[in-house]
DRENTIDREN-749860 format. One record per atom (N, C-alpha, C): residue in one letter; x, y, z. Coordinates in steps of 0.2 Angstrom, whole numbers, plus 2048, in hexadecimal, padded with zeros to 3 digits. Layout:
! DRENTIDREN-749860
aXYZ;...
! end
This chain:
! DRENTIDREN-749860
m71757AB3D;m71A574B41;m71556EB3F;l70F56FB3D;l70B569B3B;l70E565B36;i712568B32;i716564B2D;i71A55FB30;f71E560B35;f72255CB38;f71F558B3E;l719558B3F;l716555B45;l71654DB44;p71554AB3E;p716543B3D;p71D540B3F;e722544B3F;e729542B41;e72A542B48;i726547B4C;i728548B53;i722545B57;l71D543B54;l717541B59;l71853BB5D;d71C536B5A;d71D530B5E;d722532B64;g727537B63;g72B539B69;g72753DB6E;l722541B6C;l71E545B71;l71A540B75;f71753BB72;f714536B76;f718532B7B;n71E531B79;n72352DB7D;n725532B83;i726538B82;i72753DB87;i72153DB8C;l71B53CB8A;l71553CB8E;l715537B93;e719532B92;e71A52CB96;e71F52DB9C;d723533B9B;d728534BA0;d725535BA7;p729532BAC;p727532BB3;p72753ABB6;s72A53EBB2;s72B545BB5;s724548BB4;v72154BBB9;v71A54EBB9;v71B554BB5;e720558BB6;e72155FBB2;e72255EBAB;l726559BA9;l727557BA2;l721555B9F;k71D551BA2;k71754EBA0;k712554B9E;k712559BA3;k70D55EBA2;k70F562B9C;m715564B9B;m718568B95;m716564B8F;c71755EB8F;c71655AB89;c70E55AB87;e70A559B8C;e703559B8C;e700560B89;t703565B8B;t70256CB88;t70456CB81;t70A56AB7F;t70C56AB78;t707566B74;l705560B76;l70155CB72;l6FA55FB71;s6F8563B76;s6F1566B76;s6F156CB71;e6F756FB71;e6F8575B6C;e6F8572B65;f6FC56DB64;f6FC56AB5D;f6F5568B5B;l6F1565B60;l6EA562B5E;l6E6568B5C;r6E756EB5F;r6E2574B5E;r6E4576B57;n6EA576B55;n6EC578B4E;n6EA573B49;i6EA56DB4B;i6E7568B46;i6E0569B45;v6DC56BB4A;v6D556CB49;v6D4572B45;k6D8577B46;k6D857EB42;k6DA57DB3A;h6DF578B39;h6E2578B32;h6E2570B30;p6DC56DB30;p6DD566B2E;p6E0565B27;d6DF56AB23;d6E2569B1C;d6E9568B1C;r6ED56AB21;r6F456AB21;r6F7564B25;v6F255FB26;v6F4559B2A;v6F4553B26;d6F954FB27;d6F9548B24;d6F7543B2A;f6F1542B2A;f6EE53EB2F;f6F0537B2F;a6F0534B29;a6F252DB28;a6FA52CB2A;a6FE531B2A;a705530B2C;a705530B34;m701532B37;m701532B3F;m6FD52DB42;i6F852BB3E;i6F3526B42;i6F6520B45;r6FB51EB41;r6FF518B44;r702519B4B;n70551FB4C;n707520B52;n702521B58;l6FC523B56;l6F7524B5B;l6F451DB5C;i6F4519B57;i6F1512B59;i6F650EB5E;v6FC50FB5D;v70150CB61;v70150EB68;h700515B69;h700518B70;h6F9517B73;s6F4516B6F;s6EE515B72;s6ED50EB76;h6F250AB75;h6F3503B78;h6F7504B7F;s6F950AB80;s6FE50BB86;s6FA50AB8C;s6FE507B91;s6FC506B98;s6FC50CB9C;e6FF511B9A;e6FF518B9D;e6F851BB9B;e6F451DBA1;e6EE51FBA0;e6ED526B9C;l6F252BB9D;l6F2531B9A;l6F4530B92;v6F952CB91;v6FB52BB8A;v6F5528B86;q6F2523B89;q6EC51FB85;q6E6524B84;y6E5528B89;y6DF52DB88;y6E1532B83;t6E7535B83;t6E953AB7E;t6E9537B77;a6EC531B76;a6EC52EB70;a6E552DB6D;i6E052AB71;i6D9529B6F;i6D6530B6D;s6D7535B71;s6D453CB70;s6D753EB69;w6DD53EB68;w6E0540B61;w6DC53CB5C;m6DB535B5D;m6D8531B58;m6D1533B57;r6CE535B5C;r6C7538B5B;r6C753EB56;e6CB543B57;e6CC549B53;e6CE547B4C;f6D2542B4B;f6D5540B45;f6CF53DB41;v6CB539B44;v6C6535B40;v6C053BB3E;a6BF53FB42;a6BA544B41;a6BC549B3C;l6C354BB3B;l6C5550B37;l6C754DB30;s6CA547B30;s6CD544B2A;s6C8541B25;g6C2540B27;g6BD53DB23;g6BF536B21;r6BF534B1B;r6C052DB19;r6C752BB19;t6CC530B1A;t6D352FB19;t6D5529B1E;l6D2528B24;l6D5523B28;l6D151DB28;l6CC51CB23;l6C9515B22;l6CE50FB21;p6D3510B1D;p6D850BB1D;p6DB509B23;h6DB50DB28;h6DE50BB2F;h6D8509B34;a6D2508B31;a6CD506B36;a6CE500B3A;a6D24FBB38;a6D34F5B3C;a6D84F7B42;g6DD4FBB41;g6E14FDB46;g6DE501B4B;i6DA506B49;i6D650AB4D;i6D1506B52;l6CE502B4F;l6C94FEB53;l6CC4F9B57;e6D24F6B55;e6D64F2B5A;e6D84F6B60;a6D94FCB5F;a6DB501B65;a6D5502B69;v6CF504B66;v6CA507B6A;v6C5502B6D;l6C44FCB69;l6BE4F8B6B;l6BF4F5B72;p6C54F3B74;p6C64F0B7B;p6C54F5B80;t6C64FCB7F;t6C5501B84;t6BE503B85;l6B9500B81;l6B2501B82;l6AF4FFB89;s6B34FAB8C;s6B14F8B93;s6B44FBB98;y6B8500B97;y6BC504B9D;y6B7507BA1;d6B9507BA7;d6B450ABAD;d6AF505BAF;d6B04FFBAD;d6AB4F9BAF;d6AF4F5BB4;p6AD4F5BBA;p6B14F2BC0;p6B14EABBF;r6AC4E8BBB;r6AC4E0BBA;r6B14DEBB5;r6B44E2BB1;r6B94E0BAC;r6C04E1BAF;p6C44DCBAF;p6CB4DCBB2;p6CF4E1BAE;e6CE4E3BA8;e6D34E7BA4;e6D14EEBA5;s6CB4F0BA9;s6C94F7BAA;s6CE4FABAF;p6D1500BAD;p6D5504BB1;p6D1507BB7;s6D4508BBC;s6D050BBC2;s6D2513BC2;h6D5515BBD;h6D751DBBE;h6D1521BBB;a6D2528BBC;a6CD52CBBB;a6CB52DBB3;h6D052BBAF;h6CF52CBA8;h6CB526BA5;a6C9521BA9;a6C651BBA6;a6C051DBA2;a6BB521BA5;a6B5523BA2;a6B6527B9C;d6BB52CB9C;d6BD530B96;d6C052CB91;i6C4527B92;i6C6523B8D;i6C151FB89;r6BC51CB8D;r6B7518B8B;r6B251DB86;e6B0523B88;e6AC527B85;e6AF52AB7E;t6B652BB7F;t6BA52DB79;t6BA528B74;a6BB521B76;a6BC51CB72;a6B551AB6E;k6AF51CB72;k6A951BB6F;k6A8520B69;a6AA526B6A;a6A952BB65;a6AD529B5F;v6B4527B60;v6B8524B5A;v6B451FB56;n6B251AB5A;n6AE514B57;n6A8516B53;t6A451BB56;t69E51DB53;t6A0521B4C;r6A4525B4D;r6A6529B47;r6A9525B41;l6AD520B43;l6B051CB3E;l6AB518B3B;m6A6515B3E;m6A1512B3B;m69D516B36;q69C51CB38;q698520B34;q69B522B2D;l6A2521B2D;l6A5522B27;l6A451CB21;v6A2516B24;v6A1511B1F;v699511B1D;t698513B16;t692514B13;t69150FB0E;e68B50FB0B;e68950BB05;e68D50CAFF;e690512AFF;e695514AF9;e69B50FAF9;d69D50DAFF;d6A3508AFF;d6A2501AFD;d69B500AFB;d69A4F9AF8;d69B4F9AF1;r69D4FFAEE;r69E4FFAE7;r6A54FDAE5;p6A64FBADF;p6AD4F9ADD;p6B24FEADE;h6B84FCADE;h6BD501AE0;h6BD506ADA;g6BF50CADC;g6BF512AD8;g6B9516AD7;s6B3513ADA;s6AD516ADA;s6AA517AE1;s6AE517AE6;s6AB517AED;s6AA51EAEF;a6A851FAF5;a6A7525AF8;a6AD52AAF9;a6B3527AF7;a6B952BAF8;a6B8532AF5;t6B5532AF0;t6B4539AEC;t6AF53EAEF;s6AB53BAF4;s6A653FAF6;s6A8545AFB;e6AE544AFE;e6B1549B02;e6B754DAFF;s6B754CAF8;s6BD54FAF5;s6BD557AF5;g6B755AAF6;g6B7561AF7;g6B9564AFD;s6BA560B02;s6BB563B09;s6C2565B09;p6C456AB0E;p6CB56CB0E;p6D0566B10;t6CD562B15;t6D255CB17;t6D3558B11;a6CE556B0D;a6CF552B08;a6D3555B02;r6D355BB01;r6D755EAFC;r6DE55EAFE;g6DF560B04;g6E655FB07;g6E9558B06;l6E5553B08;l6E854DB08;l6E854AB01;s6E454CAFC;s6E554AAF6;s6EB54CAF3;v6EE552AF5;v6F4555AF2;v6FA550AF5;q6F954FAFB;q6FE54BAFF;q6FF544AFB;h6F9541AFA;h6F953AAF6;h6FB53BAEF;k6FA540AEC;k6FC541AE5;k704541AE5;i707545AEA;i70E546AEA;i71153FAEC;g70E53CAF1;g711535AF3;g710530AED;g70B531AE9;g70952CAE4;g70E52DADE;d711533ADD;d715535AD7;d71C535AD9;l71E532ADF;l725532AE0;l72952DADC;e72F530ADA;e73352BAD5;e737526AD9;h737520AD6;h73C51BAD9;h74351DAD7;d748519AD9;d74F51AAD7;d750519AD0;d74C515ACD;d74D514AC6;d74A519AC1;g74651EAC4;g743523AC1;g73C522ABF;s73951CAC1;s73251BAC0;s72E51EAC5;t72851EAC4;t723521AC9;t71F51CACC;t71C51EAD2;t717519AD5;t71051BAD3;g70D517ACF;g707518ACC;g701514AD0;v703510AD5;v6FF50CAD9;v6FA510ADD;v6F450FADD;v6EF512AE1;v6ED50DAE7;t6EF50EAED;t6EE50AAF3;t6E750CAF6;p6E4507AFA;p6DE509AFE;p6E050FB03;a6E650FB05;a6E7515B0A;a6E751CB06;a6E951BB00;a6E9522AFC;a6E2524AFA;t6DD51FAF9;t6D6520AF7;t6D1521AFC;g6D351FB03;g6CF51FB08;g6CA519B08;e6CC514B05;e6C850EB05;e6C8509B0B;l6C3506B0D;l6C3502B13;l6C74FBB11;e6CB4F9B15;e6CF4F3B14;e6CB4EEB19;l6C84E9B16;l6C34E5B19;l6C74DFB1D;t6CC4DCB1A;t6CF4D6B1C;t6D24D8B23;p6D64DDB25;p6D94DEB2B;p6D34E0B30;l6CE4E4B2D;l6C84E6B32;l6C44DFB34;v6C34DBB30;v6BF4D5B32;v6C34D1B37;n6CA4D0B36;n6CE4CDB3B;n6CE4D0B42;v6CE4D6B42;v6CD4DAB48;v6C74D9B4C;l6C14D9B48;l6BB4D8B4A;l6B94D1B4D;t6BC4CCB49;t6BA4C5B4B;t6BE4C4B52;r6C44C7B52;r6C84C6B59;r6C54C9B5E;q6C24CFB5D;q6BF4D3B63;q6B84D1B65;l6B54CDB60;l6AF4CAB62;l6B04C5B68;m6B64C2B69;m6B74BDB6E;m6B94C1B75;h6B94C8B74;h6BC4CCB7A;h6B74CBB80;v6BB4CBB86;v6B74CAB8D;v6B24CFB8E;s6B34D5B8B;s6AE4DAB8D;s6A84DAB88;m6A24DAB8C;m69B4DAB88;m69B4E0B83;q69D4E6B86;q69C4ECB82;q6A04ECB7C;t6A64E9B7C;t6AA4E8B76;t6A74E3B71;r6A44DDB74;r6A14D9B6F;r69B4DCB6C;i6974E0B6F;i6914E3B6D;i6944E8B67;a6994ECB68;a69C4F1B63;a69E4EDB5D;v6A14E7B5E;v6A34E3B58;v69D4E1B54;l6984DEB57;l6924DCB54;l68E4E2B50;r68F4E8B53;r68C4EEB50;r6904EFB49;w6964EEB4A;w69A4EFB44;w6984EAB3E;f6984E4B40;f6964DFB3B;f68F4E0B38;l68A4E2B3C;l6844E4B3A;l6844EAB35;h6884EFB37;h6894F5B32;h68C4F3B2C;l6914EFB2C;l6954ECB26;l6904E8B21;f68D4E4B24;f6884DFB20;f6824E3B1D;t6814E9B21;t67B4EDB1E;t67E4F2B19;k6834F5B1A;k6864FAB16;k68A4F8B10;i68E4F3B11;i6924F0B0B;i6924E9B0B;p68C4E6B0A;p68B4DFB0A;p68F4DBB05;n6904DEAFF;n6934DAAF9;n69B4D9AFB;k69E4DEAFE;k6A54DEB00;k6A64DAB06;i6A24DAB0B;i6A34D7B11;i6A14CFB11;f69D4CEB0C;f69B4C7B0B;f6A14C3B08;v6A64C6B06;v6AD4C2B04;v6B04BFB0A;h6AE4C2B10;h6B14BFB16;h6AC4BCB1A;v6A74BAB18;v6A14B7B1C;v6A34B0B1F;e6A74ADB1B;e6A94A6B1E;e6AE4A7B24;e6B14ACB25;e6B54ADB2B;e6B04B0B31;i6AB4B4B2F;i6A74B7B34;i6A24B2B37;f69F4AEB32;f6994AAB34;f69A4A6B3A;p69F4A2B3A;p6A049DB40;p6A14A1B46;k6A44A7B46;k6A54ABB4C;k69E4ADB4F;l69A4AFB4A;l6934B1B4C;l68F4ACB4F;l6904A6B4C;l68C4A0B4F;l68F49EB56;q69549FB57;q69849EB5E;q6954A3B63;t6944A9B61;t6924AEB65;t68A4ADB68;l6874A9B64;l6804A7B67;l6804A4B6E;s6864A1B70;s68749FB77;s6894A4B7C;d6894AAB7A;d68B4B0B7E;d6874B0B84;p6894B1B8A;p6854B2B90;p6814B8B90;s6824BDB8C;s67E4C3B8C;s6794C3B87;d6724C4B89;d66D4C4B84;d66D4CAB7F;e6704D0B81;e6714D5B7D;e6764D3B77;v67B4D0B79;v6804CEB74;v67C4C9B6F;v6794C4B71;v6754BFB6D;v6704C2B69;l66C4C7B6B;l6684CAB67;l66B4CEB61;l6704D1B62;l6744D5B5D;l6774D0B58;d67A4CAB5B;d67C4C5B57;d6774C2B52;l6714C1B55;l66C4BFB50;l66A4C4B4B;e66A4CAB4C;e6694CFB47;e66E4CFB42;v6744CEB43;v67A4CDB3E;v6784C7B3A;l6774C1B3D;l6764BBB3A;l6704BBB35;a66A4BFB38;a6644C0B34;a6664C4B2E;e66A4C9B2E;e66C4CDB29;e6704C9B24;i6744C5B26;i6784C1B21;i6734BCB1E;s66E4B9B21;s66A4B4B1F;s6654B7B1A;s6644BDB1A;s65F4C0B15;s6624C5B10;s6694C5B10;s66C4CAB0C;s66C4C8B05;c66B4CDB00;c66C4CCAF9;c6734CAAF7;a6784CCAFB;a67F4CBAF9;a6814C4AF9;a67D4C0AFD;a67E4B9AFE;a67C4B4AF8;g6784B8AF3;g6764B4AED;g66E4B5AED;g66B4B6AE7;g6644B6AE7;g6614BDAE9;s65B4BDAEA;s6574C3AEB;s6574C5AF3;g65A4C0AF7;g6594C2AFE;g6534BFB01;g64E4BEAFD;g6484BBB00;g6494B3B01;i6444B0B04;i6444A9B05;i63F4A6B01;a6414A1AFD;a63C49EAF8;a638499AFC;k632499AFA;k62D494AFC;k62F48DAF9;r62F488AFE;r632481AFC;r62C47CAFC;a62B479AF6;a626474AF6;a62846EAFB;v62246BAFE;v624466B03;v62445FAFF;p62945BAFF;p629455AFC;p624450AFE;p62144CAFA;p61C447AFB;p61E443B01;p61A440B05;p61B43CB0B;p61F436B09;t61F433B03;t62342DB01;t62A42FAFF;a62C435AFF;a633437AFD;a638434B03;a63E433B00;a643431B05;a644436B0A;v647433B10;v649438B15;v64E43DB13;v64D443B15;v651449B12;v657449B16;p65D449B13;p66344AB17;p664450B1A;a667451B20;a668457B24;a66B45CB1F;g667462B1F;g669468B1B;g667468B14;d664462B11;d662462B0A;d65B465B0A;a658466B05;a651469B03;a650470B06;v656473B09;v65547AB0B;v65847EB06;q65447FB01;q657483AFB;q65448AAFB;t65848FAFC;t656496AFC;t65B49AAF8;p6584A0AF5;p65D4A4AF1;p6634A6AF5;n6624A8AFC;n6684A9B00;n66A4A3B03;g6704A0B01;g67249AB04;g67449AB0B;y6754A0B0E;y6774A1B15;y6714A0B1A;f66B4A1B17;f66549FB1B;f665498B1D;g665493B18;g66548CB19;g66B48AB1D;k67148DB1C;k67748CB20;k67648EB27;f673493B28;f672496B2F;f66D491B33;m66848FB30;m66348AB33;m667484B34;l66A481B30;l66E47BB31;l67347CB36;s677481B36;s67C482B3C;s679483B42;l673486B42;l670488B49;l66D481B4C;l66B47CB48;l669476B4B;l66F472B4D;d674472B49;d67B46FB4B;d67D472B52;l67C478B53;l67F47BB59;l67A479B5F;f674479B5E;f66F476B63;f67146FB65;q67246BB60;q673464B61;q67A463B65;a67F467B63;a685466B66;a685469B6D;d68146EB6F;d680471B75;d679471B78;p67746BB7B;p67046BB7D;p66E470B82;q673472B86;q672478B8B;q67047EB88;l673480B82;l671486B7E;l66A485B7C;l66847FB79;l66147EB77;l65C47FB7D;e65E47CB83;e65A47DB88;e659484B8B;e65E487B8B;e65E48EB8F;e65D494B8A;r65F493B83;r65E499B7F;r65B497B78;g659490B77;g65648EB71;g650492B6F;s64B493B74;s645496B73;s64649EB71;f64A4A1B75;f64C4A8B74;f64F4A9B6E;i6544A5B6B;i6574A6B65;i6524A5B5F;i64E4A0B5F;i64949FB5A;i6444A4B5A;r6414A6B5F;r63C4ABB5F;r63F4B2B5C;q6454B4B5E;q6484BAB5B;q6494B9B54;l64B4B3B52;l64C4B2B4A;l6454B3B47;c6404B1B4A;c6394B1B47;c6374B9B46;v63A4BDB4A;v6394C4B49;v63D4C7B44;l6434C5B44;l6484C8B3F;l6474C5B38;l6454BFB37;l6444BCB31;l63D4B9B30;n63C4B6B2B;n6354B3B2A;n6344ADB2E;a62F4ADB32;a62E4A7B37;a62C4A1B33;e6284A2B2E;e62649CB2A;e62C498B27;d63149DB24;d63749AB21;d63B496B26;i63C499B2C;i640496B31;i63D48FB33;y63648FB34;y633489B36;y634483B30;r633486B2A;r633481B25;r63A47EB24;s63F482B25;s646480B24;s64847CB2A;l64747EB30;l648479B36;l645473B35;s63F473B33;s63B46CB32;s63E468B2D;e64046BB28;e643466B22;e64A464B24;i64E468B28;i654465B2A;i653460B30;l64E460B34;l64D45CB39;l64C455B37;l649454B31;l64744EB2E;l64D44AB2D;g65344DB2C;g659449B2A;g65D447B30;r65B449B36;r65F448B3C;r65F441B3E;d66543EB40;d666438B42;d664437B4A;n66643DB4D;n66543DB54;n65D43EB56;l65A439B57;l65243AB57;l65043DB5E;r65543CB63;r65343FB6A;r654447B69;f659449B65;f65A450B64;f654453B60;a65244FB5B;a64D451B56;a646452B5A;a64544DB5E;a63F44EB63;a63F454B67;h645455B6A;h64545BB6F;h645462B6B;m648462B65;m647468B61;m640469B5E;v63D464B5C;v636465B5A;v631467B60;q633465B66;q62F467B6C;q63046EB6D;t636470B6C;t638478B6D;t63447CB68;l63547AB62;l63247EB5C;l62A47EB5D;n627478B5F;n620478B60;n61E47CB66;t62147CB6B;t620481B71;t620488B6F;i62548AB6B;i625491B68;i61F492B64;l61E48EB60;l61848FB5B;l612490B5E;l61148CB64;l60A48CB67;l609492B6C;t60F495B6E;t60F49AB74;t6114A1B73;s6164A1B6E;s61A4A8B6D;s6164ADB69;t6164B3B6B;t6134B9B68;t6164BAB61;e61C4B8B60;e6204B9B5A;e61D4B5B54;l61A4AFB56;l6174ABB51;l60F4ABB50;f60C4B1B52;f6054B1B52;f6024B0B4B;e6054B4B46;e6034B3B3F;e6044ACB3D;l6094A9B3E;l60B4A2B3C;l60549DB3F;r60449EB45;r5FE49AB48;r5F849BB45;n5F64A1B43;n5F04A2B40;n5F049FB39;q5F54A0B36;q5F649DB2F;q5F5495B2F;l5F8492B34;l5F748BB35;l5F0489B38;k5ED48DB3B;k5E648CB3E;k5E148CB39;d5E2490B34;d5DD491B2F;d5DE48CB29;l5E448BB27;l5E6486B21;l5E1487B1B;n5E148EB1A;n5DC490B14;n5E0491B0E;t5E6490B0E;t5EA491B07;t5EF48BB06;k5F148BB00;k5F5485AFE;k5FC486B02;e5FE48CB03;e60548DB07;e60448AB0E;s5FE48CB11;s5FE48AB18;s5FD482B19;c5FA47FB14;c5F9478B14;c600475B13;e604478B0E;e60B475B0D;e60F476B13;l60E47BB17;l61247CB1D;l610477B22;f60A476B23;f607471B28;f60A46AB26;c60A468B20;c60D462B1E;c615461B1F;c618467B1E;c61F467B1F;c621466B27;l61D46AB2B;l61E46AB32;l61C463B35;y617460B32;y61445AB35;y619454B34;r61D454B2E;r62244FB2D;r62744EB33;s62A454B35;s62F454B3A;s62C454B41;w626457B42;w623457B48;w621450B4B;c62144BB46;c620444B48;c626441B4C;h62B445B4D;h631443B51;h62E443B59;n629447B5A;n626448B61;n61F448B61;p61C442B63;p615441B63;p610446B66;v612449B6C;v60E44EB6F;v60E455B6A;a614456B67;a61445CB62;a61045BB5C;t610455B5A;t60C453B54;t604454B56;i602451B5B;i5FB452B5D;i5F945AB5E;s5FE45DB61;s5FC465B62;s5FC468B5C;l600466B57;l600469B50;l5F9468B4D;c5F7462B4D;c5F1460B4A;c5EB464B4D;l5EB464B54;l5E6468B57;l5E6470B55;l5EC472B55;l5ED479B53;l5EA47AB4C;t5EB476B47;t5E8476B40;t5E1474B40;q5DE472B45;q5D746FB45;q5D6469B42;n5DB465B41;n5DA45EB3E;n5D8459B44;y5D245AB46;y5D0456B4C;y5CF44EB4B;e5CC44DB45;e5CC446B43;e5D2442B43;h5D7445B40;h5DE442B40;h5E1442B47;t5DF447B4B;t5E2447B52;t5DF441B55;c5D943FB55;c5D6439B58;c5D9433B55;a5DB433B4F;a5DE42DB4C;a5E542CB4F;l5E8432B4F;l5EF431B52;l5EF42FB59;l5EA431B5D;l5EA430B64;l5E9428B65;h5E5425B61;h5E341EB61;h5EA41AB5F;v5EE41DB5A;v5F4419B58;v5F941AB5E;l5FA420B60;l5FF421B65;l5FE41FB6C;y5F741FB6E;y5F541EB75;y5EF419B74;p5F0413B72;p5EA40EB71;p5E740DB78;p5E140CB79;p5DE40BB7F;p5E0403B81;p5E1402B88;p5E23FBB8A;p5DC3F6B88;a5DE3F0B88;a5D93EBB86;a5D43EAB8B;d5D53EBB92;d5D03EAB97;d5CB3F0B96;s5CD3F6B94;s5C93FBB93;s5C43FAB8E;l5C63F7B88;l5C23F5B83;l5BD3F0B85;s5BF3EBB89;s5BA3E6B8B;s5B43E8B90;t5B63EDB94;t5B13F0B98;t5AC3F4B94;l5AE3F7B8E;l5AA3FBB8A;l5A53F6B87;l5A73F0B85;l5A33EBB82;l59D3E8B88;
! end
């Protein structure tokens, strides 16, 4: 009967929606028996032929139908190996929204007894599907990890099915020699990225967290392939920095940091040390002079400042939090150098002064920048002196920040000179001294 299951599965799920309790029970028993046989004989099952039906019915508003479909999906993903990777987008579109079920704060959370079961089953599907994506998938087509499971009973059975399907003759007698991603178990990234970027805007925090974990996994495991879609993903990640949840923002920063340090973006992934232009050089336009092997580091720093400038409330409430976390995830010196260079070209002097004040407060007080403070305090290397000069030029947007930077670096004579220039003593005070 397993051979005919793809043809009758949709009908069985339709019967499961029948209002008759007796009919529903009989159908549930039949489906359970089929699932037990599938677990016993996975090599006889065409998983790909049935997954679409499961995806459709996992969107059902009928609690039992949805739970049954997702339960089947969990077994399919566990048993079929990489066979269902081409359907990852459809599977995730079905399970990601259900990760918030049993949360009374969410309007879409059902109030029925299956809510927690649906959520936990969806978590299992999501976790197992993510585990199927490995570094092997970053290789060119034809050399991926699809062959790694060729020895399993499931893979052997499926390879026969794909061979039969691939050698079918057309009406004109020719054969189909096209190898599709579905036949080779390759991940189709375009629909997957579309689903993830949509679900990143979901009302549920748990769904957004799951999406960001997917992005982090993809940029870690298959950076070369996922970077083809980075222009679609990057703006959505920047928007997510305004998310009300700290947990979401932390994970979002991890993804952005991974993008900003990835070798796949070009270069070695490290950040090049930049020489500070002489003081007589022309004012640096916004975004210029931030030259790094990974172009997305400079782009991220520039976009971050644009975001803070467009949303002063975000800078006020989250600016320090975001920058401190980035200094943990990336190199603090590179972050401060880049932001300082970009601020030199800002036309909005009020924003530049506020941003310098924020950066200066973080530099002086945060534990994350302890090493950078010591480096500036000693000024015993050429690099530390260059860093001081770089910061000094943009710190001049804020007099108090400039003086505190000079005090930090123990430039006391220069500090006194600045104080006399910035805050000259009144004339009557001078006369009394005479």
